[in-house]
C-alpha positions as CSV (number, residue, x, y, z in Angstrom):
1,M,140.1,203.3,-37.1
2,S,138.2,204.9,-33.4
3,A,138.1,208.3,-32.5
4,E,138.6,207.3,-29.5
5,G,141.9,205.7,-29.9
6,P,143.6,202.9,-31.7
7,G,141.9,200.8,-33.6
8,P,139.6,198.2,-31.1
9,P,139.8,194.4,-31.0
10,A,137.0,193.0,-33.4
11,A,133.7,191.6,-31.6
12,P,131.5,190.2,-34.3
13,R,128.9,189.1,-32.0
14,L,128.0,192.7,-31.0
15,A,128.1,193.7,-34.6
16,D,126.0,190.8,-35.5
17,I,123.2,192.0,-32.6
18,R,123.1,195.1,-33.6
19,S,122.6,194.5,-37.7
20,R,119.9,191.9,-36.9
21,W,118.2,194.8,-34.4
22,L,118.6,197.2,-36.9
23,S,117.1,195.5,-39.7
24,A,113.9,194.4,-37.8
25,I,113.4,197.9,-36.8
26,T,114.2,199.3,-40.0
27,A,111.4,197.4,-41.6
28,R,109.0,198.1,-38.6
29,L,109.7,201.9,-39.2
30,D,109.2,201.7,-42.9
31,G,105.8,199.9,-42.1
32,D,104.2,203.0,-39.9
33,P,102.5,205.1,-41.9
34,V,103.1,208.0,-39.4
35,V,106.9,207.7,-40.1
36,A,108.1,210.0,-42.9
37,G,111.7,209.0,-42.5
38,A,114.5,207.6,-40.5
39,G,118.1,207.7,-40.8
40,L,121.4,206.4,-39.0
41,V,123.6,209.8,-37.0
42,G,126.6,209.5,-35.0
43,S,129.3,206.7,-35.5
44,L,127.1,204.7,-37.9
45,G,125.7,207.3,-39.8
46,A,129.0,208.9,-40.5
47,G,130.6,205.7,-41.3
48,R,133.0,205.3,-38.7
49,G,131.4,203.2,-36.7
50,D,132.9,199.9,-35.4
51,D,131.8,196.6,-33.9
52,W,131.5,198.3,-30.4
53,S,129.3,201.3,-31.9
54,D,126.0,201.8,-30.2
55,I,123.3,203.2,-32.4
56,D,122.0,206.6,-33.0
57,L,118.6,207.0,-35.2
58,L,116.9,209.7,-36.1
59,V,113.2,209.5,-37.1
60,V,111.0,212.1,-38.4
61,V,107.4,211.4,-37.8
62,D,104.0,213.8,-38.5
63,D,104.1,217.1,-36.6
64,A,100.7,215.7,-34.3
65,W,102.3,212.1,-33.6
66,L,105.9,213.7,-32.1
67,D,105.0,213.1,-28.2
68,D,102.4,210.0,-29.1
69,F,105.3,208.3,-31.0
70,A,108.4,209.4,-28.9
71,V,107.8,206.8,-25.8
72,P,109.4,203.5,-25.3
73,E,105.8,201.8,-25.6
74,R,105.3,203.3,-28.9
75,L,108.6,203.0,-30.3
76,P,109.3,199.9,-32.8
77,S,110.6,196.8,-31.1
78,G,112.5,194.2,-32.5
79,P,115.0,191.0,-31.4
80,G,114.8,190.5,-27.9
81,K,113.5,192.9,-25.5
82,L,113.7,196.7,-23.6
83,A,115.7,196.6,-20.2
84,V,115.2,200.2,-19.4
85,A,114.1,203.2,-21.1
86,F,115.0,206.8,-20.3
87,D,113.3,210.5,-21.6
88,A,116.8,211.8,-23.2
89,R,114.6,214.9,-24.7
90,H,117.4,217.1,-23.1
91,N,119.9,215.7,-25.9
92,G,117.8,217.1,-28.6
93,P,116.6,221.0,-30.2
94,R,114.1,222.3,-28.8
95,G,110.5,221.1,-30.3
96,T,112.1,217.9,-30.7
97,R,112.7,214.6,-28.4
98,A,114.7,212.1,-27.3
99,V,114.8,208.3,-25.8
100,S,117.6,206.1,-24.7
101,G,117.2,202.5,-24.4
102,Q,119.1,199.7,-23.1
103,Y,117.8,196.5,-25.5
104,L,119.0,192.9,-24.4
105,V,119.4,190.6,-27.4
106,D,120.7,187.1,-27.1
107,E,122.0,187.9,-23.5
108,L,123.9,191.2,-23.8
109,P,123.2,195.1,-24.1
110,L,122.7,197.4,-26.9
111,W,122.3,201.0,-26.2
112,V,119.9,202.8,-29.2
113,D,119.4,206.7,-28.7
114,W,116.1,207.4,-30.5
115,Y,115.8,211.1,-32.0
116,I,112.3,211.9,-32.7
117,Y,111.9,215.0,-34.8
118,P,108.6,216.6,-36.0
119,V,108.5,217.0,-40.2
120,S,108.5,220.4,-39.6
121,Q,111.8,220.6,-38.4
122,A,113.1,217.5,-40.0
123,S,116.6,217.6,-42.5
124,W,119.2,215.3,-42.6
125,L,122.7,216.0,-41.3
126,A,125.7,216.3,-43.2
127,D,127.3,213.2,-41.5
128,S,124.0,211.1,-41.4
129,T,122.9,207.9,-43.7
130,V,119.6,208.2,-44.8
131,I,117.6,204.9,-44.6
132,F,114.2,205.9,-46.4
133,D,112.6,209.5,-46.7
134,R,109.1,209.6,-48.1
135,R,109.2,213.2,-48.1
136,G,112.4,214.4,-49.6
137,F,113.9,216.4,-47.0
138,G,116.5,218.6,-47.8
139,R,120.2,218.1,-45.8
140,L,122.4,220.7,-43.7
141,A,125.6,221.6,-44.1
142,A,126.1,221.1,-40.3
143,T,127.1,218.0,-39.0
144,F,125.1,215.7,-36.4
145,S,127.4,216.5,-33.4
146,E,127.4,220.7,-34.6
147,H,123.5,220.7,-35.2
148,L,123.2,219.2,-31.5
149,N,125.4,222.0,-29.9
150,A,123.4,224.6,-31.5
151,G,120.3,226.5,-30.3
152,E,118.0,225.8,-27.5
153,H,117.5,222.5,-26.1
154,E,114.5,220.8,-24.2
155,Q,114.4,220.7,-20.3
156,A,115.6,217.6,-18.8
157,T,112.9,215.7,-17.7
158,P,113.1,214.7,-13.9
159,K,114.4,211.9,-12.7
160,G,114.4,210.0,-8.8
161,L,117.2,207.8,-7.5
162,T,115.8,205.0,-9.1
163,D,116.0,206.1,-12.3
164,H,119.4,207.7,-11.8
165,R,120.1,204.3,-10.6
166,A,119.2,202.5,-13.4
167,L,120.5,204.5,-15.8
168,R,124.4,204.2,-14.1
169,L,123.5,200.5,-14.4
170,A,122.8,200.9,-18.1
171,L,125.9,202.8,-18.9
172,V,127.9,200.3,-17.3
173,P,128.4,198.6,-20.3
174,I,129.2,201.8,-21.9
175,A,132.4,202.5,-20.0
176,G,133.3,198.5,-20.4
177,K,133.4,199.6,-24.4
178,R,135.5,202.2,-23.7
179,I,137.9,199.9,-22.3
180,A,137.9,197.9,-25.1
181,R,138.7,201.0,-27.0
182,R,141.3,201.6,-25.0
183,S,139.7,205.5,-24.9
184,P,141.4,208.2,-22.2
185,E,138.5,208.9,-20.9
186,T,137.3,205.5,-19.4
187,A,138.5,206.6,-16.0
188,R,135.8,209.7,-16.1
189,M,133.3,208.0,-17.6
190,I,133.8,205.2,-14.4
191,E,133.7,208.0,-12.3
192,F,130.4,209.5,-13.2
193,I,128.7,206.5,-13.1
194,G,129.7,205.7,-9.2
195,G,133.3,204.3,-9.4
196,P,136.4,205.8,-7.9
197,Y,138.5,208.0,-10.7
198,A,141.5,206.0,-11.4
199,P,143.0,207.1,-14.7
200,D,146.3,205.3,-14.2
201,A,144.3,201.9,-14.3
202,T,144.8,198.9,-16.2
203,G,141.9,197.6,-18.5
204,K,141.7,194.4,-16.2
205,G,141.6,197.5,-13.2
206,H,138.6,199.1,-15.0
207,L,137.1,196.2,-15.8
208,A,137.4,194.9,-12.0
209,T,135.8,198.1,-10.8
210,L,132.8,197.5,-12.8
211,R,132.2,194.6,-11.9
212,Q,132.0,195.5,-8.3
213,L,129.3,198.4,-9.0
214,L,127.3,195.7,-10.9
215,G,127.0,194.0,-7.9
216,G,125.9,197.2,-6.2
217,F,122.7,197.8,-8.3
218,A,121.3,194.0,-7.4
219,T,118.6,196.0,-5.5
220,L,117.1,197.2,-8.5
221,G,115.4,194.4,-9.6
222,L,116.8,194.7,-13.1
223,S,118.6,191.0,-13.1
224,D,118.5,190.7,-16.4
225,S,120.1,194.1,-16.9
226,V,122.8,193.2,-14.5
227,A,123.0,190.1,-15.8
228,A,123.8,191.5,-19.2
229,G,126.3,193.8,-17.9
230,H,128.5,190.8,-16.8
231,A,128.1,189.5,-20.0
232,Y,129.3,192.2,-21.8
233,L,132.3,192.9,-19.6
234,D,132.9,189.0,-20.2
235,L,133.3,189.7,-23.9
236,V,135.4,193.0,-23.2
237,E,137.9,190.5,-20.7
238,E,137.8,188.4,-24.0
239,T,139.4,191.1,-26.4
240,L,141.8,192.2,-24.0
241,G,143.5,188.7,-23.9
């Protein structure tokens, strides 16, 4: 059962895309000499993910490679392509880096949060799943959420108007996922990406709002991401019956 509400409907196509992407990325990380370890965090790492879950990856690299590795062009690629990426270092503890990206695989979007840690700050979280570990890092008692909420964070990198709009576009499928999960936070998420706050709207009403928002992003020049957003919402609508 999802933490966001009742058990969500199955979405095997999304689960297959995620599995194939993660398998390819794991192989590339394992073959990269600067990578000392990799693991899953978030819902997948804690073993409570579902077909709709995104990917949260914690990657440990040698300290000297931290900044060179934590850029979209350096991160390993898998099936499909990277549509948009954002410097998200403000989401991690000071001294670490983070990148959030929307990947398009089989014309559907996949959201991935990369958390890049230097060896000098590396430990596995209590609710993480280790993929591989070349150095034998210890494990903390804190969960991933507790770890992120403790201590100082890196400063957020400034974003221009275009970047803000691209981020909102990429978050449309995240809002769609919340509709599929019947999350009580759906209305707030839609408001965050530019729609009206409508907590009493039906799932189909929320979908109509998201489709309207997608139309407003047509001028960004990210037509593939817009098309993937529509395809994702079609999938959500199918699950609503």
